[in-house]
C-alpha positions in Angstrom: 117.6 111.0 82.6 117.0 114.5 83.8 120.5 115.5 82.7 119.8 114.0 79.3 116.6 115.8 79.0 118.4 119.1 79.8 121.2 118.3 77.3 118.6 117.7 74.5 116.2 120.6 75.4 118.5 123.2 76.9 115.6 124.1 79.3 117.0 124.9 82.7 113.5 125.1 84.3 113.2 121.3 84.2 115.5 121.0 87.2 113.1 123.1 89.3 110.1 121.3 87.7 111.3 117.8 88.9 112.8 118.8 92.3 109.7 117.4 94.2 109.8 114.0 92.4 113.5 113.6 93.0 113.3 114.7 96.6 110.5 112.1 97.1 112.8 109.4 95.7 115.6 110.5 97.9 113.4 110.4 101.0 112.3 106.9 100.1 116.0 105.7 100.2 116.9 107.6 103.3 113.7 106.8 105.3 114.7 105.9 108.9 118.1 107.5 108.8 117.2 110.3 111.2 117.8 109.1 114.8 119.4 105.8 113.7 121.9 104.5 116.2 125.5 103.8 115.1 126.1 100.2 114.0 122.4 99.6 113.2 120.3 99.3 110.1 116.7 100.2 109.2 115.0 99.6 105.9 117.4 100.8 103.2 119.9 102.7 105.5 122.8 101.4 107.6 124.7 103.6 110.0 128.3 102.6 110.7 130.0 102.7 114.0 131.6 105.9 112.9 128.2 107.5 112.1 128.5 107.3 108.3 125.3 106.5 106.4 125.3 103.8 103.7 122.4 102.5 101.7 121.3 99.0 100.8 118.5 97.3 98.9 115.6 96.2 101.0 112.1 94.8 100.8 109.4 95.2 103.4 107.9 91.7 103.1 109.4 88.3 104.0 107.1 86.3 101.7 107.7 84.4 98.5 107.5 86.5 95.3 104.0 86.2 93.7 105.6 85.8 90.2 108.0 83.0 91.4 106.1 81.5 94.3 106.8 77.9 93.9 110.5 78.5 93.1 110.9 80.5 96.3 109.1 77.9 98.3 111.4 75.2 97.0 114.6 77.2 97.5 113.5 78.4 100.9 113.1 74.9 102.3 116.8 74.6 102.9 117.5 78.3 103.6 117.7 80.3 106.8 115.4 82.9 108.4 114.7 86.0 106.2 115.3 84.2 102.9 112.3 85.6 101.2 113.1 89.2 102.2 116.6 88.7 100.8 115.3 87.3 97.6 112.9 90.2 97.1 115.6 92.7 98.0 117.9 91.3 95.4 115.0 91.8 92.8 115.0 95.5 93.8 118.6 95.7 92.8 117.9 94.3 89.3 120.6 91.6 89.7 118.2 88.7 90.1 120.3 86.7 90.8 124.1 86.7 91.3 126.8 85.1 93.4 127.4 88.7 94.4 124.6 88.2 97.0 125.5 84.7 98.2 127.4 84.2 101.5 129.1 81.1 100.0 129.4 82.5 96.5 127.6 79.5 95.2 124.0 78.8 96.3 120.9 81.0 96.3 119.9 79.6 99.7 122.9 81.5 101.1 121.6 84.8 99.8 122.5 87.7 102.2 121.9 90.9 100.3 120.6 92.6 103.5 124.1 92.3 105.0 125.6 94.3 102.2 125.8 98.0 101.3 126.1 98.2 97.5 128.7 100.3 95.7 126.5 101.0 92.7 123.5 102.0 94.8 125.5 104.5 96.8 127.1 106.0 93.7 123.6 106.5 92.2 122.5 108.2 95.4 125.6 110.4 95.3 124.4 111.5 91.8 120.9 112.1 93.2 122.3 114.3 95.9 124.3 116.3 93.3 121.2 116.6 91.1 119.1 117.8 94.1 121.8 120.4 94.8 121.6 121.5 91.1 117.8 121.7 91.3 118.0 123.8 94.4 120.5 126.1 92.6 118.0 126.7 89.7 115.3 127.4 92.3 117.8 129.9 93.9 117.4 128.0 97.2 120.9 128.5 98.7 120.1 126.6 101.9 119.0 123.4 100.1 121.8 123.7 97.6 124.4 123.8 100.4 122.6 121.0 102.2 122.7 118.5 99.3 126.2 119.6 98.2 127.4 118.7 101.7 125.7 115.4 101.5 127.3 114.6 98.1 130.8 115.6 99.4 130.2 113.3 102.5 129.0 110.4 100.3 132.0 110.7 98.0 134.3 110.2 101.0 132.2 107.3 102.2 132.3 105.6 98.9 136.1 105.7 98.8 136.3 104.7 102.5 134.0 101.7 102.6 133.8 100.5 99.0 137.4 100.7 97.9 139.3 97.5 98.7 142.9 98.6 98.7 144.2 95.0 99.1 142.3 93.8 96.0 142.6 97.1 94.1 139.0 97.2 93.1 135.7 98.6 94.4 133.4 96.1 96.1 130.3 96.0 98.2 130.7 96.5 102.0 129.7 93.7 104.3 127.8 95.4 107.2 128.1 92.7 109.7 131.7 91.8 109.0 132.7 95.4 108.5 134.9 94.4 105.6 134.8 94.4 101.8 132.6 91.7 100.5 134.2 88.8 98.7 132.6 89.1 95.2 134.4 90.9 92.4 131.8 92.3 90.0 131.3 94.8 87.2 129.4 97.3 89.5 133.0 98.4 90.4 132.7 100.6 87.4 130.2 102.9 89.0 132.7 105.1 90.9 134.6 105.6 87.6 131.5 106.2 85.6 130.5 108.9 88.1 134.1 110.3 88.2 134.5 109.5 91.9 137.8 107.5 91.6 141.3 109.0 91.6 143.8 108.2 88.8 145.5 105.4 90.8 142.2 103.7 91.6 141.1 104.0 88.0 144.3 102.4 86.7 143.8 99.5 89.1 140.2 98.9 88.1 141.2 99.1 84.4 143.8 96.4 85.0 141.1 94.2 86.6 138.9 94.7 83.5 141.8 93.7 81.3 142.7 90.6 83.3 139.4 89.3 84.7 136.4 90.8 83.0 137.0 91.5 79.3 136.4 88.5 77.1 135.9 88.1 73.3 132.2 88.9 73.6 132.4 91.8 76.1 132.6 92.5 79.8 131.3 89.7 82.1 129.3 90.6 85.1 131.3 88.7 87.8 134.3 86.4 87.9 132.1 83.5 89.3 130.3 80.9 87.3 127.4 80.0 89.5 124.7 79.3 86.9 122.9 82.5 87.8 122.2 85.0 85.0 124.0 87.9 86.6 127.3 86.0 86.7 130.1 84.8 84.4 130.0 84.3 81.5 127.1 86.6 80.8 127.6 90.2 79.5 124.8 92.7 79.9 124.4 95.8 77.8 124.4 98.6 80.5 127.8 97.5 81.8 129.4 97.6 78.3 128.4 101.3 78.2 129.6 102.0 81.7 132.9 100.3 80.9 133.4 102.1 77.6 132.5 105.5 79.1 134.5 105.0 82.3 137.6 104.0 80.4 137.3 106.9 78.0 136.8 109.4 80.8 140.0 108.2 82.5 142.1 108.1 79.3 142.2 104.3 78.7 141.2 104.7 75.1 142.5 101.4 73.8 140.7 99.4 76.5 137.5 101.4 75.8 137.7 100.4 72.1 138.3 96.8 73.0 135.2 96.8 75.2 133.1 98.4 72.4 134.4 96.2 69.6 134.2 92.9 71.5 130.6 93.4 72.6 129.3 94.9 69.4 131.0 92.1 67.4 129.2 89.6 69.7 125.8 91.3 69.1 126.4 91.4 65.4 127.4 87.7 65.3 124.3 86.6 67.2 122.1 88.8 65.0 123.7 87.3 61.9 122.9 83.8 63.1 119.4 84.4 64.6 118.1 87.7 63.2 117.5 88.9 66.7 119.1 91.1 69.4 119.2 89.5 72.8 118.6 90.5 76.5 122.2 89.3 77.4 125.1 87.6 75.8 127.7 84.9 76.5 131.0 86.9 76.6 133.3 83.9 77.0 131.9 81.7 74.2 130.6 83.8 71.4 129.3 80.8 69.6 126.9 80.1 72.4 123.8 82.0 73.7 123.6 83.3 77.3 121.6 81.4 79.9 121.2 80.9 83.6 118.5 82.1 86.0 114.8 81.5 86.2 113.8 82.1 82.6 115.1 81.8 79.0 117.2 84.5 77.4 114.8 87.0 76.0 114.6 88.3 72.4 115.2 92.0 71.9 115.6 94.4 74.8 115.8 98.2 74.8 119.1 98.4 76.6 120.8 96.1 74.0 119.4 98.2 71.1 120.3 101.5 72.7 123.8 100.6 73.9 124.7 99.0 70.6 123.6 102.2 68.7 125.3 104.5 71.2 128.6 102.5 71.0 128.5 102.3 67.2 128.1 106.1 67.1 131.2 106.7 69.2 
């Protein structure tokens, strides 16, 4: 958002103006990292046996969510210790909920988000480190600029070390306890491409996965697993259509980018023609049906649907 504000205003002073707020955000995510022992985790930070720092979603409380109290009590009856903290941490991610977080890929009672470092979160923090370096440069603070540039360089290496699954040929989350790539294949694999962190070979492999497993007549699905959760197949969410389009364009896969754009925009237009509404999410596999799953009905409207549709139509 800060980059967008600069692009539209041309005012370089905004980077210095918002440095304090961005640094506070960064400190929130890295809280506890200093002095953390190898192979251990605290709050939102995990330190590998090699001493590399990864981030995860985390919630301080292990209690049912106030807004979904009875649902959590019911689901928690057959779940293990720490269930409520895992549920709340998944809400912090925005993906509430997805088989991406389930140890068995099927049931919410098996949620284990605290055992995962997320590829998208770590890419966002790479971007934050780059932005903090840029802010420091505008403040002419060479020491801070070098510090955050070094952190960003280190995190780029970490992203391609821990989150790239060479066997599968796609980015995945990293399972902290198992020290392996997590099982779930999901659309957050786009983040390293959207941020420009993937090499050409990695980008080609991810693009092939999009063609074969994620792109449907109504857009890009969120995961390849149909679990009944709203952040799973067959649902398509607006932000990932933009990430997919932009990532494919940036790496030269123009034809695929156009298919992503046209499939999803066509779906939005078809539903609008039938209902007079834009929706929170869409069914990408069956464009005659509405999206569902999760704890509440599909919502009418939604800023990200409106914004992404307009942005794609203007490309």
